[in-house]
Structure formats: structure tokens, C-alpha cells
N, C-alpha and C positions, 0 to 999 in steps of 0.2 A: 272303479270306473276310471277310464283315461280321462285326464283333464282336458276339457274342450273350450278353447278360448275363441273359437271361430264362431262368427255369428252372421250366417248368410242371410239373404232375403227369405221371406216366407216362401215355403214350398207351394206351387200353385194348387188350387183346390181340386182342378180337373186336369187330367193328363193321360197320355197312352204311353206304353213302353216302346213302341215304334210303330212305323207305318209302312205300307207296302212300298217298295223301291224299284220295282220293274217298270212302272208306269201304267196308267189306266188302259191305254191302248198299247202296251208293250214297247213304249218308246225307246227304253234302255236296251231292251233285246235287239231291236233293229238297228240301233247305233252301234251297238257291240259288234254284232255280226258283220255289219258293213265295214268295221274297222278291221276285224279280222280277215275279211276277204280282200283287204287293200283297196277298196272303193271309196274309203274316206279317211281323213287324217287323224291324228291324236287330237289335234286342235278342234276338229269338228265333233269328235266324241265327247271331249271336255265341254263344249258349248252345248251339246244336247243334254247332257247330264245336269249342268247348271240350269238349264230352262225347266227340267223335271223338277229339280229341288226346289226351284221358284214357284212352280205351280202347286206342289204339295204344301209349301208353307202357307201360300194364299188360301188353299182349299181349307186346311186346318183351322185358320184363323176366321173363315167364313162359317165354319161349323161351330165356333164358339170358343175355341182355345185362344189364349192370350197372346198377342204380339210381343209383349214385352215382360213376361213373367216367368219364362223358361218352361211352359207348359207344353211346347212344341218340341219333340226331340230331334235331334239331327243324327239319324242313323242310316245315312245312304251308304251303298256299296256298289262298286262295278262288278263284282263277281261273288264275293263272300265276306262276311265280316270277321270270321277267323283268320282268313288270308290276310285281310286288311291289318290285323293284329300282328301278324307275323312279319309283315312288310313294315310296319310302323316300328316294330321293335328290333329290326335287323336280322330276324331269324330266317335267313335265306340258305337253303340246302347248298352245300358246296359244289354240287353240280351246276348250279345257277349262279354262282358267285360272279362269273364273268358279265352278268346282265347289269350288274350294279354300277353307278357312276361313282366317281372318285370320292364324292361326299357321302356314298352309301346309299343314295336314293335309287328309285327304280322308276322307270316311265312305264307307260300303261302296255306297251308291247312286251316288256319283261315281266311285268305282272301277269299279263295273259298266258306267257309261257309257262310261268310257274304253275298255273291253274290248269293248263291244257297239254302241257308238254311239248317236246319237239325232237325230231329224229330218234336218237337212242336215249335221250334223257326223258325219263317218265315224269309225269306230273306228281304232285302231292297226292297222296291217298285221299279218297273221297268216302265219306261214311255219313250215316243219318245223324241229325241233330237231336240228341235226346230221343224222346219218343213220338217226334214229329215226321212229316214227309218232306222236311228240308234236308238237303246235304251240304256238310261243310267240309273243308279241306283241312286234312290233319297236319299241323305243324310237325316239323322235325328238329328236334332239339338234341344237342349232344355237349360234350365238354368244350368242343371248338367253337361253339355258338358265341358270337360276340354281341351282346345285347347293347343296343343305342337307340336313341330316338331318330330313326333314319328317315322318318316321313312326316311331314307337318300337314298331311292333306285333312286330318281330323280338325286341326286348328284352323286351317285355311276355310274349310267349309263353314265353320263356327262364324269366322270373320265375314265371310260371304253373306251369310244370313243377316248378320248385325249390320252390315253395309246395305241391306235391302229393307232395313227397318224392323227386324225380328230379332229378339233376344232368345235364341233357342238353348236346348240342352244337349250338349255333347252326349253321346252313347258309345262306350267302348267296352270290349270284351275284358272281364275281370282276370287278373294275374292267376287266380286259382283255377279257374275254368281254362284258360289259355294253356297252362302246363299240365294240368291232369288230362286234358283232352289231346295233348301232344304224344308223339312217339319218338323214341330214340332215333337219331340220325344214323345214317350208314356208317358214319366214322365213329359212333359211340361204342365203348366197350361193352361186353356182356354184362347184363345186370344193371346197365345205367337207367336211371328213372329221371325223366325230365323235371320233376318237382324239386328234385335236389338243387336246381338252379334258381329257386325262388329268390334267395337273397341277392343274386346277381341281377335279377329282372325288376326287383322293387325300385331301385333307384331311378329306373327309366320311367315307371309310373309317376313317381315324384316329380320328375323333371316335367312330364307331360301336363300334370295337374297344375304346375306353377305356370307353364305355358298358356293354360286355359285361363288361369286367373289374370295373367298379363293381357290376355286378349279381351277381357271383360265378362268371361262367363260367371254366372252366379251359381249355377248348379252343374255337376256333371252325373251321368247316370252310369255306374259300373254293373254290368251284368254278370251274375254269379249263379247261374242255374247249376253248376256242379254240386252246390250245397245242398240241393234238395234230393240228389240222387244217391243210391247206394251203389258205390263204385268198389273196386277192388282193394283200394288203399285202406288201410285201418281207419275207422271213423275218428278215433281219437287223434289221429295225425291230421286229418281234414280240419278238424275243428281247432287244433292248436295253430294250424297254418292260417286259418280265417282270423284268429285272434290276433296272430302277430302281424299279418297284412294290414288289417283294418285299424289296429292300434297305432302302426306306424303311419298310415295314410291320413288317419283322423287328427293325429298330433301334428301334422304339418302346419308351419305358421302362415304360410302362403298357399292357399288353394280355394277353389270354389267349395260350395256345399256339396256333400257326399251323399248321393242316393245310390244305396245297393238294392239291386233288383235280383229276385231269385224266383224266376217263373217256373211252370210246369209241374210243382208238386208242393208239398208243404216244408217249411224250414225245420220243423220239428226242433232238435236239439241245437241246430245252428242260430236259431233266433235269439236265445239268451246270450250267446257268444257275441253277436253282432250288437246286441243293445248295450254291451259292457264296453264298447269301443266309442270313439269320438265321432263316428258318422252321424249324420243328422236325419236321414230317412231311410226307410227299408220298405221294400216292396214285398207285399204278400199275395201269392196265388190263391185267392179264396174260392175259385172255381174247382180246381184240383185238390186244394188244401183246406182244412178246416180252421175256424177262428181259434187262434191260439189261447191258452188258458194258463194262469200262473205267471204271467210276465207283466211288466209295466212299461208302457211306451212314454212315461214322463219325460219330457225335454226333447222328445223324438217326434217325427212325423211317420205314421203308419199310412203307406201308400196302398190303399185297398183295392185289390184287383178282383172287382165284383163282376165285371162284363168280360165274358168268354172271348179271348182273343184267338181262339183256334177253331171255334165252330161258328155256324152262321145263323143260329136261332135267335129270335129276339128275346132280349133279357126279361125275366120275371122281375120287373122294377120293384114290386112289394117286397119280394124275397131279398132282394139286393139291399133295399133300405133297412131292413131288418138286420141283415149282416153288418151293415155299416153302424147301427146302433150298438151292436155288440162291440165292434172295434173302438167306438168312442168310449166305452167303459173301461178300456185298457189305459186311459190316460193319454196325454200327448194330443197332438194335432191329427186330423184325418184328412187324407186326400183321395179322391175316387178315380180309379184308373181300370185300364184293361188288365186282365190277368197276365197276357203275354204280349209280346209285340203283335201288331195287327198285320205283320207281313204274312201270317199264315192264311189271311182270307183275302177275297177280292176287294177291289176298291170301292164299288158303289152298286146298289140296285137299280140305278138310272140305266135304262136301256135294256132291262129285263122284264119288261112288261108282258112278254109272252108267257111268263110262268103263271100268269093269272092272278086275280085279285086275292084270292084266298091264300096261295102259297107265298105271295109277296108280303102278305101282312104278317106272316109269321117269322119272316127273315131280317136279318142285320148284317149287312157287310161293313167294311172298315168305317165308311163315312157314317153309316147309320148307327154303328157303336159309338163313334165319337159324340154323335147327338145324344145317345143314351147316358154317356158318362156326364156330359154337360147337364141333363136333366136331373141325375142323381145328385150331383154336386150342388145344384140350385135347391134342390129338396131339402139337402143336409143343411144347408146354411140359412135358406129363407122359408123353409115349411113346405109341406106337400101341396098346400093351397096354391103355392105359385107355379106349380107343374101339374095341375090337376087334370088338364086334358090330356097330356102325354100319359099320365098314369092310367086313365081311363081306357084310352086307346090300346095300351099294353095288355090290360085286363082282358078286354073283349077279344083280342087276337089269340091270346092264350086259350081262352075259352073255345073259341070257334075251331082252333086246331085240335083240341081234345075230343071235339064232337064229330070231327069229319069222318064220313064213312070209310075213307081210304086208310085211316090209320088203325082200324080194327075190323079186318075182313074175316067172317066166319070160315070161309073155305081154307083160308091159309092157316088160321088158328087149329082147325080140325086136322089138317095134314100134320101139323107139328105135334099134336097130342097123339097121333097114331104111330109115331117113330117108336121102334124097340131097340133093345140093346143089340140086335143081330144087324141092324142097319148100319152099324159102325164097324162091322167086321168083314175081312176078305178071307179067303182060303190061305193056309200057310204059304209062305214065300217060296219055299222049296217046290210045291207043287205049281205055283204059278210061273216060276222060272223055267222049269221043265216045259210047260205048255208054250211059253213065249219063245223058248229056243227053237222048239220044233216048227213054230210058225215062221219066224223071221230068219233065223240062222245068222245072226249078226257077228262080225269078228270082234276079237279083242280090240280095245281102244276104239270103238265105234264112234264115227265122227256125225255131228249134227250141229245144228245152229238154235238159238234160244226161241225164234219164232218169227218175229218180224224182219223184213228186208227194207231197204232204203225206200223211204216215201218221197218220190220224185215230184217236182213241180207239175208234172203231168198227172199225176195221181191225185194231187190235191185239187187242181183245176177241175178235173172231172167230178171229183165229190163235191166241190163248191157249186159246179153248174147244176148238178142233180139236185142239191138242197134247194136251190133257187127256182128249180123248175125250168131251167134253160135247156136241159135234156131229159128225155123220158127214162123209165125204168130200164127199158131193153137197151137203150145206148149206154146206160151206166153200166148195167151188167156186162155188156160186151167189152167195155173199157177195162173193168176189173178182171174178167177172163183172160184178156190179152195179157195183162200184167202178171197175173198167176202162171200162165204158160210160159212166159219169159222167165219167171224165177225157177219154176220147175226144171226148165231146160238148162238154165245155168248151173243149178246144183248137180244135175246129172253129169254134165260136162266137167265140172271141178272134181267130181268122185265122192261126193258125201253119201254116207251110208243110210241116213235116215233124213228124209226131206220135210220141209214145211210149204205152206202155200204162199207165205210172205206177208199176209195181213194187209194186202192193198186196200181193202175195204174198211179198215179200221182206223178211225181218226185217233183213237187213244184206247189202251188196252181195259180201261174200266168204262169209259163213256160209251164206247160201242155196245157194251152190254146193258148199260143204263137206259140207252135208247130203245131197247128191246124188252126190257122187263118192266112190269107194273110196279107202281110205288117209288119211282124215280122221276127226276126232271133234270134237264140239263140247261146250263147258262148259255148266253151268246158271247158274253165278254168277261166271264167270271175267272180271269186268269191268276194264278198263284205261282210264284217263284218256286222251282224245284231245286235248281243249282245254276249258278252262271246265268246264261241267257235262256236257260231251258225252263219253259213255263207249262203248266198243266191247267186244265178246267175241272176241277173236282165235280162230280156230279152231285146231286142232291138227292139223298136217300130219306124221303119224308114219310112213307107209309109201309103197309105190308107188302111183301114182294112176291110175285107171281110170275110164272113164265107162259105168256099166251101161245107161243108157238116156237119151234126150233129157230135157233139164232146163228148157228155157224155150219149147219150140216151141208147145204148146198155148195158152199165155197170148198170145204175140205173134201167133199165127195168128188167135186169137178177136179180138183189138184190130183186126187188118187187115180182118176180115170186116166190121168196123162203119163203115169209111170208104173213101172211094176216094183219099184222100191217102196218101202213103207213110207206112209205119209202121216205125220203128226197132226191129229185135231188139237186146236189150241183155245184153251179156255182160261178165263181169270179167276182165281180162287176166292172163296168166300171173305177170308180175312182181308186180303188185298182190296177187294171191292169195297169193303169197310173202311179200310184205312186211307184209301185215295178218292173217298167221297166225304161229303158233309153228311153225317149220319144222324137220324133222329136220335133225340136225347131223352125220349119219353119211355123208354123200356131198356132193359139190360142188352148190351151188345151181343152177348151169345145167342139170345133169342133171334135177333136180326140176322146174325150170321147163319143160323140153321134154315131161316127162311130163303136165304140166297143158296145155301147148300142144297136144298131141296129142288130148286130150279135147275141147278147144274147137275144134279142127278139125273134128272129127266133128259138134259142135253146129252150126256154120256151114253145114256140109253139108245138115244137116236143116232149118235155117231156111230155106236157099234153096228146098229141096223143097217147103217149105210156102208159097212165094210171098212170103217177106220180102226185100225188095231192098236195104234199107239196114240194115247191121248195124254197131253200135258195140261196139268192144272196149276197155274203159276201162283206161287204164293211169296213173291219178293219182300212183301211186307210182314212176314211172320213175326220177326223181331221187333219191327217198328212200334207196334202197340204195346211191346212188353212194359208194363209199369216200372217207374223208376225206383219203387220201394220193393225190396225183395219179399216182404212179407205179402205183397198183392200179386206176385208173380205166378205162384201155382194156380191160382183160380183162372187167371187169364190164358195160361198155356192149356189148361183143360178144355175150356170151351173153344179155343182157337184150333187146336189139334182136332177135336171132336167135329167141328164143322168141316174140316177137310176130309175126314173119314166118312162122314155122312154123304158128301158130294161124291166120293169116289168108290165107296165099299160095294156098290152094286155092280161094278164092272166084272166082267168074265174072267176067268183064269188066264186066258191067252190073250187078254187086252193088256198091254204094257202101259202103266199109269207112271208118268213123269211129273215131277214138279221142279220148279226153279225158284231159288232164293238169291237175294242180292242185298249188299250194304248191310250185313249182319255181323255182329260178334258171334260167330257160330258156337264157340265153346260154351257160352251162357245158355244157349237153347238146344244143345246137340241131342239131348233125350227127346225133345218135342220134335225135332227134324226126324229122328228115327220113329218116333210116335206116329208121324204121318202115314207111314207104312206104304209109301210110294215105291215103285219099282226101281225107278231111277231118280236121283236128285241131282241137278246141276245147281252150282253155286258160284257166285262171284269170289275170285281168288287172284286173278292176275296182278291188280294194282297193289295188292298187299303181299305179293309174291309167295302165295300158298301158306300165308300163316295159318289157314284153317287146318292144315294137314295133322298137326299134333292132336287136336281134338278129335278129329275123325279116327286117327290110328288108336288113340287110347280109348275110344268108345268101343271099338270093335265093330264098326258099321258093316253090315253084311250085303246090303244090296247095292245097286249100281249107283256110282257117284260120278259126277263131271265137274270138276274143278276148273274153272274158267281160265284159259291160256292167253286171252286177248282182251284187254281192257278197251272196250268200245266207247267209252266216254272221252277218249282222246282222239285226236284226229290222226295221229301217228299210225304208222303200220308197223307192227312189231316183226322182226325177222324170224325166219324158220328156226335159227340158232336160239333166239330168245324163248320161243315156244317150246323147242325141244328141251331146253334146260328146265322149264316149269314141268313139263310132263315127266322128265326123268326124275323131279322131286317127287311129283304126285305118285309115280310108280313105286317109289321107296316106300310109301304108306298104303298104297291101295292096290289090291291084286289086279293083274291086267284084265281078268274077266270082268271085273267090276268097273274098271276105269273106262269113262266116256271122255271124248275130246270136244270141247266146244267153247263158243266166246263167252265173256261174263255175261252178256244180257243181249237183248234183241238189238237189230242193226237198224231201226227205224230212222236214227238221227244221223247215220253216216252217209256217205256218198258211195256210188256204185265202183268207182275206181278203186278207192281204198279198200272197200268191201271185198272186192274180188282179189285184190293183191294179198290181202291179210287171209282170206280163205285159202288161197293157194298155199301159203306159208303154213297154215294150220294143217292142212291135209298132209304136206310134206312131213311136217314135225310128227304127226301121228304115225306115218309110215316108217319114219327114222326109228322111233321108239319101238314101233311094233316088231320091225325086223331085228 
């Protein structure tokens, strides 16, 4: 074991790995977007952020975390914590080097430009953070990257808290996670691996730790979730690097106490490696991971993540206490924590009284989870009698949830039991393709969009007025039909081949269905950060799922009545509905997915009956739920693919079934994508510049494929030449008959001016490559 002469203050008995940072009322979102629009200054944005941080600290202290014991984490970010690390370490791509000041620092305008892009300079690539619904920005590292401590923002925010009377715990992305998640820069030679720069990056972490010590920090949290994931790098290499990094950091003479957190799964063979270094505390995700065996925590603190940081169900406090007792048996000190950062869940249940007493009693958002952690810590140190009332309430809530009639419906269970193997199969693709060609007669490189069109302020106002009862159903329907007619007319004028109705009536691609299906509820203010200023309100899937009536048919049928061109019916797939909801945890996910699939199967039949011949069932989250451990992946892929097939396999031969996927490392799941058996698959590909193509080519994908040529997550308008180049690349790997032309994702978040300009360029690019 490395000699450890550092003696930090005791680790707090109760803590969390992180807290929601967007604001209970989305204060940061509003401040950011005002700054981007130029209606507020950088100083005003900084002031709004400082107010939000102060409010969060005060809230956590009121809930029972200590003001002066490092139990409150400092985990703020203006856009993304991985981007923060890239900026802090000077890892700025060459194309953005001009944004840096002489001292290497970056103002918030430059920071935002790297995140969002500008003109012909594409932003950093965006992808999913492990198996969550959060998106991070992928750093670009090459031999030319000069690492230095280029930003003191982490340090300044710690000092800000200290001056406010709080001794917080800074949270930074760990060096292994940072480099293993990075991609080679455009300037890097072929075969370059960012992890090869580890020795160059380590001194910057050492400098950062010394700066935290100078500022008075007693503990620093270093997040290393990469240690729990099976990645492409050899495991022996990952473990050797972990040993090297944390021996070096642990042996620093001047530093705060080091707490290495590894959420999202079990540390497994990385745990003994960390235990042999000089770090003082190790975080264990005991919701996704098991209690370790055969190890000793003597001389260390085990930070036991027994409260689920990713879902919203009330904790079984008795089970959590039993787990904590098992951890105590490993020796060392024990602290109670969330399993992950709480930025995956909404702030508080306050204001959600419409959910009803029963459902509310089953739930715990971020603030309620903090209270649970404090309760568990008190029980651990003072005995269960000290928190007997809280324990009794938790037991009663769990008992009532299990007995509720909506969680076990006979009609839904009987429908599941009646499923046969034939319900998962369609006719051979060659037969379907011939029937669809005869029905639609589409050209090579057919053009379409992914589904949604910009949600204008007028649309949102009409929907809000309807929800408040300020306008009646007829007025609302008229407003939505007017928008649909406008969208259809625009697409015809642009010359798209397959149209969409624009989804004006949908507030969110999951919530819309959750409001129409039984077994769901929705929140008023349950906002969760997806990326940057983008927030979602995940629905609550609490019971057995059933469809009482058609959900989309009248809108799609109306849109089809306005045009002779094919109109896509738009549905969200079962896996994505699960991934982007808070899903019941009392039965296997595959069972819940099949309940949703049966409801969608009924909807597809009704769309066909209404004359809709192309139906898109979006599954952008297919890879999102892929387990981090390879051994667990086959079972997941089996039920997830089967749920999609159950939803779609009742379609007629001449019904063209589309699906859409985004933010995926597609090579890892290409067999599953093929297994979906969709007639056309559109995928995110623009921001990564068609990195998916080798996997598609090598797999021999035979059905339609639409690699996106327009990154809609950036406000920039890609030129015709840029899209033409991407399409030409695609055409080298995909036969023209198979190739579709589309954006990366839906257009809901974009404005009409940029949408029209980009679609004109997209259609021109398709024509150029087609000709």
C-alpha cells in the first residue's frame, strides 16, 4: 500500500454525490438563453448563477447536510461538467484557440461557442453520459493539446461558498474518465489514443489539488465512473492507469482528502486497486452494484450509495440499513450517500400535489432523497429508535404501493400472457420492400425529417391556455390544425419527399404519450437537465400500461388529408418511453416494455386504418439503457429489441416502418439495430462526421438507412457543400436505393429561419449527390 501521511478531517457521515444544477424553476436555463440571445450580459449571467448556487447550499443545509463538514458538494456547471474539465485543463480544439485570452482563460461567450458551434466551426461532439439520459460534450485531445490549469472557476466557486459560510466539497471529473471519454482531435495522427497523454495531464490535477488545499478545502471528490464500465481499452490497462493515477495523487504532500466516486455500476476489480492507494474515501454505487466481498476498508471511508440517485422511488430504508451493516463489516468508516449525483432527478416534490396522496407517498425527488440519507446516517450512528417515525412511514408507503390496484391489472397481464412468437415477426423484407415500392415510388436518396418542427411561442401559448382552461377544445384543435397545415405547406414548397405533421400538439415525445396512456402520471415542475439549457420532465411510469383510445390518429390523418405525398405517423418506441421516464422498479423492465409495446401495436393498427402508410417508431434511447457491464448486455438487447418488434410486427407489408436512433455508439449495438427489423432506420451522424459508416458497411445492413447530415443541436446552419460532403461519404458505404437524407434529430428546439435555410441546403445536397 502507498504510504499515506495525509490526515484529512473526518469524512461527513451523510452526503450526496451532486445536486441538480439547472435550478428548481430552471433559473440557469433562462439566464443562459437570455445571454445567448444578447439580452443580458455575462455579468448578469454570473450573478444569476451565483444566486442559484447560494440557494442550493442553503437548501441542502436546511435538509440536514452540514455547513462546515464538506458534506455539500460543489458541482455547478454552466453547460456540462466534462466541458468544464476540458476548459479547466486547457483542452481547447485548435479551431477555437482564438477564443482564449492571453492567459489561456475563456469567457462564457467562448465557453458557449465551443458547446454550440458558430459559423463553419462545429461544436464538440455530444453523446450520452454512460447509461443515463444526460448528454456530455466529448473533449478533443491530440499531441498538440497543451494541458495547463487554464481556469480557476472550480476554485473560485469553492471560495465563494466559503465566504458564504459553507465548507463545501469540490467535484471534478477524474483524469481517467476525462481521457477515456475523449476522442482524438482533428490534428491527431491516425491511431492516436487520448489516454496516451495521461502523464502530461496528471501534473495539472496535482496543481489543482494544491490550489484547493491553499483555498482551505478539506475534501475533493474525483468522479471516475469509467472504472465501472467495460470499455474498448484492455481492462488491465485501465486498472494499471488507475493504480498509477491514485498512487500519485494520494502521495501528494499537500492536498485535501481524496474521495473517488465511481457511480452507475459496481467497481469490481477496480476496488482493490483503489484500496491499495493513498486515497481516503471510495464511493460505492450499491443500487446498481453489489456489496463487495473479500476486501477490507480498514483506514478508509466507504461512501455507501444506498439511495438511488437516478430514479424517484422512495427508498426501502430497512433494506438500505441492512446494506449499510454489511458495509460496516468490511472495516473502516461508513458514510451514507446517494448512488449517483442527484442531477438525474428533479429538485423537490413540493408543488406536485396534483399527483395525489398515494403516488406522492411512493416518491422521493432530490430534496426528499437528501432527507432519506440524513435519516439513514442518523440510524447508523444513533440507532433506529432515533428515526423510528421515518422508518415506519417508509414501510407503510412501500406496503401501500405494492397493494395498489393500478400496479397489477388483470386485463394487462392477460394480454401479455397471450403473446405468441408470431407476434414478433414480419414478412421477409424483400416482400415488404416490393410492396412499399409499389405503393410509394420514392426516389433514391429520399428526403424527410425526423418528426418535430419548431415549437413556436404561439404553439406553446395555445397549449398552455388550453391546459389552463382559457380556451376550449375546439379552439385548441383549430390552433394545432393551423400549425399542421403551415408545416405541411412548407414541406411541399421545400420539396421534401416524405412529410411529417410537425408534432405541434406534443409538449414532449414521451410526455405526450404518458398523458394518454394509463399507468403514467406527469409532473408540473419535475425538470431534469438533458444537456446545456435543455431540460425535460420525465414522466412517471408507476403502474400497468394500457391505451384507452387512439393517441395520434386524428393529427396524422388530418395532415395526410392536406397532401398527396406520404405522411409519416409518429410514435415513440417502448424502450425510449422507458428510458425517458422514471419507471417502476418493482418488476423487470422487459415486462413493462412489452406493456407499452402492446399499446403502440394497437396505435399502429389504427394509423393504418386511417390511411397512414409510413409509421416511424422512434427509439433514440436504444443504446442508452445498454448495461455498462458486457455480461449484462445480451439480456437487455433481447428484451429491448423484442419490445420494438412486438410493437411493429403487426404492420402490413406495404406499411413502411421507420425508426430513429441518436447519441449511440452504433458499432456496439449494430446487431440489435438490424434486429429491430425496421424498413428504414435514421441515425445521428452529422456531429461525428459519419463515424457510424464503417459499422454499417461491415455489418452488411440491407434495409433503408438515413445517417443524419444536419446536427440540429447546434444553432448554426450547415452549408449545402458540408451536407453534400457528408452524403458523398455515406454513399460510399450505403447503396443509393437504401440511402435516406435527413437531419440528425427532430427540429423542435430550432427556429424557423434556420430550419428553412438548413432544409433548403439539405434538399440541394440530396439533389447534387442524386444527380
